[in-house]
N, C-alpha and C positions, 0 to 999 in steps of 0.2 A: 620549552620548545618541543613541538611534537616530533616523534620519530617518523622516519620516511614512510614506514608501512601504514601508520595511522593517518598520515597526510594523504596517502592515496585513497584510503577508504573514506576519509573526510570529504575529499573531492567527489567521490562517487555518490555519497549521501547528499551532498549539496546539489549535484547535477540532477539527481532524482527529484529533489525538491522543485526544480524548475519544470520537470516533466509533469509533476502533479499539478502545479499551478496552471500549466497549459490545458490540462484536461478540465480543471475547474472553470477556467475562463471559457473554454469551448462549451461546456454544459450551460453556463449562464447565458452565453450568446444564443445557444440553441433554444433556450426558454423564450428569449426575446423574439426570435424568428417565428416560433410557434404562435405567440400572441399576435404578432404583426400579420401573419397569414390569415388568422381568424378575422381580424378587423378589416383587412383588405377585402376578403370574400364577402363580408356583410355589406360593404359599400358598393359592390359591383351591381347590386340590384338583381342579380341572377339567383333565383332560388336554389337551383342545383349547385352552383359554385359556392354559394354562401354556406349551404349545409355541409357539403363535402369538405370545403376548406376549414370549416370550424371543427369538424370531427378529426380531420387530418392533423390539425393543430394539437388536439388532445394526444394523439399518438406520438407526434414529434416532441411534445413536452415530456412524455414518459420516456422517450429515448434520451432526452437530456438528463433526466433523473438517473437513468442507468449509468450514464457517463460520470455523473457526480458521485454515485456510489462506487464506481470503479476507482475514481481518484482517492476516495477514502480508504479503499483496500490497499492501494499503492502506498498510502501514508502509513498504514499499519505495518506493511512489509518493510518500509524504510525505518520505522522505529526499531524493528528487530535487529537490523544491521548495526544499529548504534551500540548494541551490547558488544559486538565484536570490536568496534572502534574503541570503546571505553576500556575493554580488557587489554587491547594492544597497547594503549597509552599507559596503563598501569603496570604492565609487564616490563616495559622499557627500562624503568629504574633498576630493576633487579639485574638486567643484562649489563647496564652501565656500572653498577656496583661491583659485579664480578670482574669486569674488565679493569676497573680502576685498581682493585686490590691486586690483581695479577701483575699489572704494570708496576705497582709499588714494590712488590716482592722482587721482580726482575731488576728494578733499579737498585734496591738495596744490596742484592747479591752481587751486582757489579761494583757498587761503590764501597760496601762494607760487608763482606761475606760473613763476618763473625758477629754481626749485630744481633742482639737478643730480640729485637723487634721483628725479625724475620719469622720467628716461631709464632709470635702473636698474630702477625698478618696471615700466616698459613692457616691458623685456626679460624680466623675471620673469613678466609677464603672458603674453607669447608662449609661454614654456615651460609655464606653467600651462594655457593653452588647448590646447596640443598634448597635454599629459598628460590633460586632461579628454576630449579628442576620442577618444583611444584607449580610455579608461575607458568612455565612453558606447557605443562600438562593441562593446566586450566585453560590457557589460550587455545590449545589444540581442541579441547572438548567444546568450548563455547563457540569457536569458529565453525567447526563442522556442523554442530547442531543448529546454530542460528542461521548460518548460510542456507542450509536446507529448509529450515522453517520459513525464512523470509521469501525465498523464491518459490516454495510450494504455495504460499499464500498468493503470490503474484500470478503464477500460472493458473491457479484455480480461479482467481478473479477475472483473468482474461477469458477463460472458458465460460464463466457465468455471464460476462458482458456480451460475448459473441452470441450465446444461445438466446439471451433475452432480446438482444437487438434483432436477431433473426425472427423471433416471434412477432415483434412489433412491425418489422418490415413486411412480413407476410400479410398481416392484417391491413397494413397501409395499402398494399397492392389490391387487396379485396375491396377496400374503400374506393380506390381510384377507378376500379372496374365499373363501379356504379355510376360514374359520370359519363353521360352520353356526349361524345365528341363528334357526332355525325355533323358534317357541314350543313349550315342553314343558308338557303338562297335568299338574296335580298327581297325584303317585303314579306317573307314567309313567317308564320307564327312559330315561335319556339315551342318545342314539344313540352308538355307538362312534366314536372318532376314528381315522380311517384316512388322514389327509392328512400324516402326518409326513414321508414321503419327498418328497411334492410341495412341502412347505414348505422342505425342505432344498434342493431344486432351485431354488427361487426365490432363495435366497442365492447359490447357485453362479452362476446366470445374472446376478445383479446384479454380482457380483464380476468376471465376465468382461466385461460391457459397460463397467463403469467402467475396467477395464484396457485396453480398446480405445479409450477416449476420447482424442482428440487435439485440440489447439486448431485452430480453422478460420482464425484470424487469425495473420499473421506478427508476431513481436515488432518493436517500433519500432527502426528504424535511421536515424540522422541521414543526410540526403542528402549532406552534406559534412563532413569531419572538421575539428574545430577543433584548432589547435595548443595547446600547454600555456599559451600566453598568451591563449587564448580567441578568437583571430583565425583566419580561414580561411587555408589554405595556398595559395600561388600559385607554380606551377612547382615548383621544388625546395626552396623555402623558404616561410616564413610572411610575411604582409603586413609585419610588423615583427619581424624575427628577434630572439628572446630578449627581447622587450619584455613586461614585466609590471608592473602597478601594485601597489605594496606600501603597506600601511598598518599601521604599528606591527609590521612583520615578518610580516604575514599576507597571503598571496596572495589575489587576487580570487576564486579558485575554492575557497577554504578551506571546511571543513565541520565540523559538530559535531552531536552528538546528545544533547539534554538528556533524552530519554526512556530511553536506555540499552538499547533493543532491539537485537537482532542481526538486521539487515535482510538479511544475506547469505543466510540460509536462509528459505525460504518456509513451511516447516512446522516448528513448534516441538514438542518432546516434551511430551506431557501425560499425567498419571496419571489415567486415567478411572475413574469409580466403577463403570462397567459391567464385567462379567467378561470381555467380549470385547475383543480388540485392535481398536480402531476403524480402524486403517490397513488391515487385511485382513479381509474378511468371512469369518468362519469357518463351516464347515458343522457346525452343532450337531446332535447326535444326538437 
């Protein structure tokens, strides 16, 4: 049975899973919208609408890719939180063991104050308290470090997403400005469309600016390295060399992924409904 603290974090991680799925779904639907916009524009028979809608579809498709990459970054952040959850679950048995021995001693002192077993239990309690002391220190270290790491990743991803979307929105406006929406009187001939080259330049400029984008924030780096036992190093060794708490053969820093995502890669391959490759803004003729 999970301790209450782990249950709360488990619920948080599970809820975040739903948020990620929503972003992934939105990105997929945005890809479909981009493709449908391009197809619709082609069928209007209006040269200007066909060209602008086709190139706007490219930019919308790229916006969808940004959303998908953001979802991948959220998944990476979620994976980091699992380290805290797993450590909480593994520390719980040391707390339970200490409480259990304490209760046994109190019971014996009340029932049989002269029992020789009291001394044995007191020695066990000393070992249990030492074990719990190490486990609590490990939990404190991993919680602070991984909480900061997880949400640093998340807020950096939000900044990247907003800045890239702003770039794409800016060039989308430039593209739409090329569409002449001057009203046409009945029977008048539609003005010729002569912005095809300018529209192509918009895509080229958008691709170049996205290619130049760099994060303004440094990735999170822990101020001090934790040893494999989740304790800080002192001098040439760790606080407690080779000390690790095991529970049922699982180390405190164990991890699992019930979602099954590959969090190692920030961008997953998607088959887009749009005819353009969303990862590279193409120059459509």
